[in-house]
C-alpha positions in Angstrom: 0.0 0.0 0.0 1.3 3.4 -1.0 0.2 6.9 -0.2 -1.7 8.2 -3.2 -0.6 11.4 -4.9 -2.2 13.5 -7.5 0.6 12.4 -9.9 -0.5 8.7 -9.4 -3.9 9.4 -11.0 -2.8 11.7 -13.8 -3.4 9.2 -16.6 -5.8 8.6 -19.5 -8.4 7.1 -17.1 -8.6 10.4 -15.2 -8.7 12.4 -18.5 -11.6 10.3 -19.7 -13.4 10.8 -16.5 -12.9 14.6 -16.4 -13.0 15.3 -20.1 -9.6 17.1 -19.9 -6.2 16.4 -21.4 -3.7 14.7 -19.1 -1.4 17.7 -19.6 -4.0 20.1 -18.3 -3.0 19.9 -14.7 -4.9 22.9 -13.3 -8.2 21.7 -14.8 -7.7 18.2 -13.7 -6.8 19.4 -10.2 -10.1 21.3 -10.0 -12.1 18.2 -11.0 -10.2 16.0 -8.6 -10.7 18.5 -5.7 -14.4 18.6 -6.5 -14.6 14.8 -6.4 -12.7 14.6 -3.1 -15.0 17.2 -1.6 -18.2 15.4 -2.6 -16.9 12.1 -1.2 -15.5 13.6 2.0 -18.7 15.3 3.0 -21.0 12.5 1.9 -23.2 11.5 4.8 -22.4 7.8 4.2 -18.9 8.4 5.7 -20.5 9.1 9.1 -18.6 11.0 11.7 -15.5 8.9 11.6 -15.0 9.3 7.8 -13.5 7.0 5.3 -10.3 5.1 5.7 -7.2 7.3 6.2 -9.2 10.4 6.6 -8.5 10.7 10.3 -5.2 10.7 12.2 -3.8 10.8 15.8 -2.2 14.0 16.9 -0.4 15.2 20.0 -0.7 18.7 21.5 1.2 20.4 24.3 -1.3 22.7 26.1 -0.4 25.5 28.6 -2.6 25.2 31.7 -2.8 29.0 31.9 -4.5 29.1 28.5 -5.9 25.5 28.0 -7.0 26.0 24.4 -6.1 23.8 21.4 -6.1 25.5 17.9 -5.9 22.8 15.3 -3.6 23.2 12.3 -4.6 23.5 8.7 -6.0 20.3 7.3 -8.0 19.4 10.5 -11.8 19.6 10.3 -12.6 18.6 13.9 -11.4 16.4 16.8 -13.3 13.2 17.2 -11.9 12.2 20.7 -9.4 13.5 23.2 -7.1 12.1 25.8 -5.4 13.9 28.6 -2.3 12.3 30.2 -3.3 8.9 28.9 -6.9 9.2 30.2 -9.8 9.6 27.8 -11.9 12.6 28.4 -15.4 13.4 26.9 -15.5 15.8 24.0 -18.6 18.0 24.1 -20.0 20.5 21.6 -20.9 24.1 22.4 -24.6 23.3 22.8 -23.8 21.1 25.9 -22.8 24.2 27.9 -26.1 25.9 27.1 -28.5 23.2 28.2 -31.3 24.6 30.3 -30.5 22.5 33.3 -26.8 22.1 32.6 -23.8 23.6 34.4 -23.3 26.5 32.0 -20.3 27.7 30.0 -16.8 26.9 31.0 -14.7 28.1 32.7 -16.6 29.4 35.7 -15.7 32.9 36.8 -17.7 33.4 40.0 -18.4 31.5 43.2 -22.1 31.5 42.8 -21.9 29.2 39.8 -19.7 26.8 41.7 -22.2 26.5 44.5 -25.1 25.5 42.2 -23.3 22.7 40.5 -19.7 23.3 39.3 -18.8 20.8 36.5 -15.7 19.2 37.9 -15.3 16.5 35.4 -12.3 16.8 33.1 -13.8 17.6 29.7 -13.1 19.2 26.3 -15.4 21.6 24.7 -15.7 23.0 21.1 -15.1 26.7 20.7 -15.5 29.2 17.8 -13.0 28.9 15.0 -10.0 31.2 15.2 -7.8 32.9 12.6 -4.5 32.6 14.6 -2.8 29.9 16.6 -2.1 32.4 19.5 -4.5 35.0 20.8 -3.5 38.6 20.9 -1.7 39.7 24.1 -1.3 43.2 25.5 -3.2 45.0 22.8 -3.0 47.1 20.8 -0.5 45.3 18.5 0.8 45.8 15.0 1.3 42.9 12.6 4.8 42.0 11.3 5.1 39.7 8.3 8.2 37.7 7.3 8.4 36.0 3.9 10.8 34.4 1.4 12.7 37.0 -0.7 11.3 35.2 -3.8 7.8 36.3 -2.8 8.8 39.9 -2.5 9.4 40.5 -6.2 6.8 41.3 -8.9 5.2 38.3 -10.6 6.6 38.0 -14.2 3.2 37.5 -15.6 0.9 39.8 -13.6 3.5 42.2 -12.3 1.9 42.0 -8.8 3.6 41.3 -5.5 1.8 39.0 -3.1 -0.1 40.7 -0.3 -1.6 39.7 3.1 -5.0 41.1 4.1 -5.5 41.7 7.8 -8.9 42.2 9.3 -9.7 43.2 12.8 -10.8 45.9 15.3 -8.8 48.8 16.6 -10.3 50.6 19.6 -14.0 50.7 19.0 -13.9 50.7 15.2 -13.5 48.1 12.5 -10.3 48.7 10.5 -11.1 49.9 7.0 -8.9 51.0 4.1 -9.0 51.9 0.4 -7.9 49.4 -2.3 -8.0 50.5 -5.9 -10.9 52.8 -5.2 -12.9 50.2 -3.2 -13.5 50.4 0.6 -12.5 47.2 2.3 -12.8 46.1 5.9 -9.2 45.5 6.7 -5.7 46.4 5.6 -3.6 45.1 2.7 0.1 44.6 3.4 2.4 44.0 0.5 5.2 41.5 1.2 8.6 43.1 1.6 12.2 42.4 2.9 13.4 42.1 5.6 9.7 42.2 6.7 6.5 44.0 6.2 4.6 45.9 8.9 0.9 46.9 9.1 0.1 50.6 9.4 -2.8 50.0 11.8 -2.7 48.7 15.3 -5.2 46.0 16.3 -7.0 45.1 19.5 -8.6 42.0 18.0 -8.0 40.0 14.8 -11.0 38.6 12.9 -9.3 37.3 9.7 -6.1 36.8 7.7 -6.0 36.3 4.0 -3.1 36.1 1.6 -2.2 35.4 -2.0 -0.6 32.2 -3.3 3.1 32.3 -2.4 6.2 30.2 -3.1 7.0 29.7 0.5 5.5 29.9 4.0 4.5 33.3 5.4 5.1 33.8 9.1 3.0 36.4 10.9 3.9 38.0 14.3 2.4 40.5 16.6 4.6 43.5 17.3 4.3 45.8 20.3 4.3 49.3 18.8 6.0 50.7 22.0 8.4 48.1 23.2 9.0 46.2 20.0 8.4 42.8 21.4 7.4 40.2 18.8 5.4 37.0 19.2 4.6 34.5 16.4 0.8 34.1 16.0 0.4 32.3 12.7 2.2 30.5 9.9 0.4 30.2 6.5 1.3 27.6 3.9 2.1 28.6 0.3 -1.3 27.5 -1.1 -3.3 28.6 2.1 -5.5 31.6 1.2 -7.5 32.1 4.4 -6.7 31.3 8.1 -9.6 29.6 9.9 -9.0 26.9 12.4 -11.1 24.8 14.8 -10.5 25.5 18.5 -11.2 23.5 21.7 -11.2 24.5 25.4 -9.9 21.9 27.9 -11.5 22.1 31.3 -10.0 21.1 34.6 -6.6 20.0 33.4 -4.4 18.2 35.9 -1.5 19.9 37.5 0.9 17.8 35.5 0.9 14.6 33.5 3.4 12.8 35.7 3.8 12.4 39.4 6.5 14.3 41.1 9.7 12.3 40.4 11.7 11.5 43.5 15.5 11.3 43.4 16.8 7.9 42.5 18.9 7.7 45.6 15.7 7.9 47.7 13.7 5.3 45.8 15.5 3.4 43.0 12.3 1.6 42.1 10.3 4.8 41.5 9.0 4.9 37.9 10.4 7.6 35.6 8.2 10.1 33.9 7.6 9.4 30.2 5.9 12.7 29.5 7.9 15.0 27.3 6.5 18.0 29.1 7.1 17.4 32.8 6.9 21.1 33.7 3.8 22.1 35.6 2.6 24.6 33.1 2.3 22.1 30.2 0.0 19.1 29.8 0.1 16.5 26.9 -3.1 16.0 25.0 -3.6 13.4 22.4 -6.6 13.5 20.0 -8.1 11.6 17.1 -8.6 14.3 14.4 -11.0 14.2 11.4 -8.9 15.5 8.4 -10.1 18.2 6.1 -9.5 18.6 2.4 -6.4 20.5 1.3 -6.8 21.0 -2.4 -4.2 19.5 -4.6 -2.3 21.9 -6.9 0.9 20.2 -8.0 1.4 16.6 -9.1 3.4 15.8 -5.9 0.5 16.8 -3.6 -1.1 14.0 -1.6 -4.8 13.1 -2.0 -7.0 12.9 1.0 -9.3 10.3 -0.5 -6.8 7.4 -0.8 -8.6 5.4 -3.5 -8.0 6.0 -7.2 -11.0 4.1 -8.5 -13.4 6.0 -6.2 -12.0 9.3 -7.5 -12.3 8.2 -11.1 -16.0 7.2 -10.6 -16.7 10.5 -8.7 -15.1 12.6 -11.4 -17.3 10.9 -14.0 -20.3 11.5 -11.7 -19.4 15.2 -11.5 -19.1 15.4 -15.3 -22.4 13.7 -15.9 -24.2 16.0 -13.4 -23.4 19.0 -15.6 -25.3 17.5 -18.6 -28.9 18.2 -19.0 -31.4 15.3 -19.2 -32.8 12.8 -16.8 -30.6 10.0 -18.2 -27.4 11.9 -17.4 -28.6 12.7 -13.9 -29.4 9.1 -13.2 -26.0 8.0 -14.5 -24.3 10.6 -12.2 -26.2 9.1 -9.2 -25.2 5.6 -10.1 -21.5 6.6 -10.5 -21.6 8.4 -7.1 -23.1 5.4 -5.4 -20.4 3.2 -7.0 -17.6 5.5 -5.6 -19.2 5.4 -2.1 -19.3 1.5 -2.3 -15.7 1.4 -3.2 -14.8 3.6 -0.2 -16.9 1.5 2.1 -15.1 -1.6 0.9 -11.7 0.0 1.5 -12.7 0.9 5.0 -13.8 -2.7 5.7 -10.5 -4.0 4.3 -8.3 -1.6 6.3 -10.3 -1.2 9.5 -12.5 -4.3 9.7 -16.3 -4.6 9.8 -17.2 -6.6 12.9 -14.3 -5.6 15.2 -16.1 -2.9 17.0 -14.5 -1.2 20.0 -16.2 -2.1 23.4 -15.3 -1.1 26.9 -17.2 -2.5 29.9 -16.2 -1.4 33.4 -19.0 -2.3 35.9 -16.8 -1.5 38.9 -15.0 1.5 37.6 -11.6 1.8 36.0 -8.7 0.9 38.3 -5.6 -1.2 38.0 -6.9 -3.5 40.7 -10.4 -3.9 39.3 -11.6 -6.1 36.6 -13.1 -4.7 33.4 -13.4 -5.8 29.8 -12.0 -3.8 26.8 -11.9 -5.3 23.4 -11.9 -4.4 19.7 
């Protein structure tokens, strides 16, 4: 089994399915991305998704700000684990139940007295446009980029820009761009760095043009000059928008206090890579999101060539008028879904469900059943 790339399906079969020449990479990329999107978001995939469309990830979370911001390519977290113990993952509606415990974290003693939710839990939060929240506002935005991205494009003559949106004071930042009023500020990439004119108290969005290399974005204190990295955008990433999660009631540390070996040679060592009290290790199963393919070396999210061929054909037939074409598109889409279901059975099994039964609670000295 190999990891499927866009290059691996660039052949006459794909050309026949899309109606494009094999050499027309941009057009074929559009059709393949459309096919992947339709298959990825088909309800037949359920919450878990198709085979190889989820992955295990590890995060180091600061207890002072227990928030996870997922990287690009992650649609959502399916399950979370804190210091080798599974914790429930709840959506935002859970905190707004009429007879629930309310939104976390609690900020006053009254709410604690009426039923403080002490269970260790993870909660979904609104999506964010940066990996780190703004600190000590107002702040300017400082942008570092590759020198190759700071010269005019040989075809269009334009230099890539970054569009920053946010609030400064009590007003939304607005500016003029080619005679149009836009809510935000365009910053043209430059060396050694580019700096925003406006200062921001809150950021609401970051957009950028396609670049040749990563673009690193920092907050810069306009008075003291301190800089902190808040975001890194990939070359083909056009907008910054990432899922976020709040972790409630994190432990003081993942590992017990390690005693000197001379005091107790048999004391177990701590295997956590972050033994400092301010960090906790969090592991999660993540549902992957579609990153559109552009170049032949880009990896596909849907790891089945036959399913993509069938779905590309279905997309082509869906654009043709007539009931017969629509019916053929439906048949081809169902065929693609069946192929993905078969792949999931082959790679993950059909009858080996995950079961955990602990009638007396979970403890190393208590009996319980866990099987797959």
